[in-house]
C-alpha positions, 0 to 999 in steps of 0.5 A: 238843166230846166225841163219844161213840162206842158200837160193837162189832166181833168175828169175828161182827159184823165191823169196818164198823160201827167203821171208818164210825165212825172216819170219823165221828171222824176229821171230829170231830177235825179241827174240834177235838173229842175222841173216846171209843170205848166197846166191849163185845167185845175188839178188839185191832187195832181198839183200837190203830188208834183209839189210834194216831188219837188217841182214847181206847177204853174197853172195857166187858165187858157184855151187849151191847145189854141195858138195862145196857149202855144205862144203862152207856153213859148213865153214861159219856156223862155223865161224860164230858160228851159233846156227842154220843153215836154208836151203830151196831150192830143190837142198839141197839134201841128200848128202848136208845134209849129209855134213852139219851134218858131220859139227856138225851143228844143221840145219833145212830143209824147204821143200815142197814135198819130194824132198830128198833121205833121210833126215838128218836135225834135223828138216823137216819143210813142212808148206803145206796141203798136208804134211805127213809123209810118204813123210820123210820115208827115214829120221834120227831117230833124226830128227823131222817133223814140217808138215801142215798149223798150221807150216805156217811161216808168216812175221812180217807185218802179225803179228798184224792182227791176230784178224782182220776180213774180211767184204764181199760185195754181189759183190766183186769188188776189184781185188789183182793180184799176181804171185810171185817174179818172174814169168818168163813165165809172166802169170801176162800178161795173167792174165791182158788180162783175166780181161778185160773180167770181167763184173763186174761195177766199178771193179779195180786191184792191180797187185804186181810183184817182183824184179825179174819179167823181165816183168815190162815195159810191164806189165805197158804198159797193165795196162795203156791201161786197161778198168778198174784202175789197179795200178802196184805194186812192191817190196811191203812191205805192202801185209796184208793192200793190202790182207785187201783191196781185195775182190778176189786174183789171185795168183800162187800155192806157199806160197802166198796161206798160206797167203791169207788164213789167210787173209781170202781172197778167190782165183782163182789159177794158177799152175806156177811150179810142185811142187805146185800142190799138194796144190793147188789140195788140197785148190780147193773149200777150199780157192780158185778155182784151174784152172791148169797148167797156159799154159792150161788155156785160158783168158776167163776161167780166166775170167770167173772163177774170175767172179764166185767167185766175185759174190758168196758171200756164196762161198767167205763166205766159204772160208774166214772161211776155210782159217782162220782155216787152218792157224792162225797166229800161226805157227812162234811161234811153229817153235821157239819153236821147236828150243827151245827144241833143244837150252837150253839157249833160251826159248821161251814162245808161250803161247800168239802168237800174237806179239803187235805193237806200233803205228809205226808198230814196233813189242813189245816184251811182257816181257824182255830178263831176264834170256834167256826168251823172250816172244813173 
């Protein structure tokens, strides 16, 4: 039961691809499997996180997305006797997939917008709200599609929040700012500056930045000079707790939107990358307010949108309900079941998808790995 994951992270790529692969890797571990990550980019903080989770990380300095990359990935996957390969990145196009498939490897491709000219994967996973079959009309007859927010994959730290209910204060006062693990354009600073114009008493904020963010010192200065309290947190591993603490979030339009939806946290969204447009448009007025491309938005517009959402209990209440309807936390089990359909020696009971935790927060398998049958 070995899962081989080919994914990258950098200031330009961001960290979202790795973090959602981590969710899949954690679930694989919890049914008794082993996980190996293969990365062609240096990402020291993420490497440390993955190793702390008990996962092996291999660094392969190679031209990302090249034919050589595909061949080396296939070679290493075979050497590790991988049952499945996972690819997550927009540089894994048709030719790359073809090389992996010709190596007689089963693989899942995580996608966001139908970037490849043709799809050779055994499974294509697109967890976005805009996902539809027409994005993958050029696919092989055997390719299985997992489309939509019901397949949203959440990391282990979110699993025991399925029964949690959010309380709604008449006026929101707690803000969470999270704009991805990299944020090369330093949109986070723009948001901090905009929030200084929000006229709400007892306002406080937590600003989360990733290890790939090159602007940490500048953000620290801005936080210290803020007219209201701002905590700056780096490389956090307790995002659900921060989302539960907050009343409103300011976020990018990436995978974090599904975490926020699951936690019922209304948001103000900024588009930081072209691939974020489709989901952000669909989510506008549903789970949050989409302000559009970050360069086109002024600090005063950010302040106005945040203020409007914070004072409107009715709007926030509707967004809480819609978000939790969209993402119920069962997606990870559904993805594992799709693996199971291809692997006869792994039987996963997904009738109950809530993973119990002990007092230390460690997941407990509901059942034993007996006769190849594991319950999660």
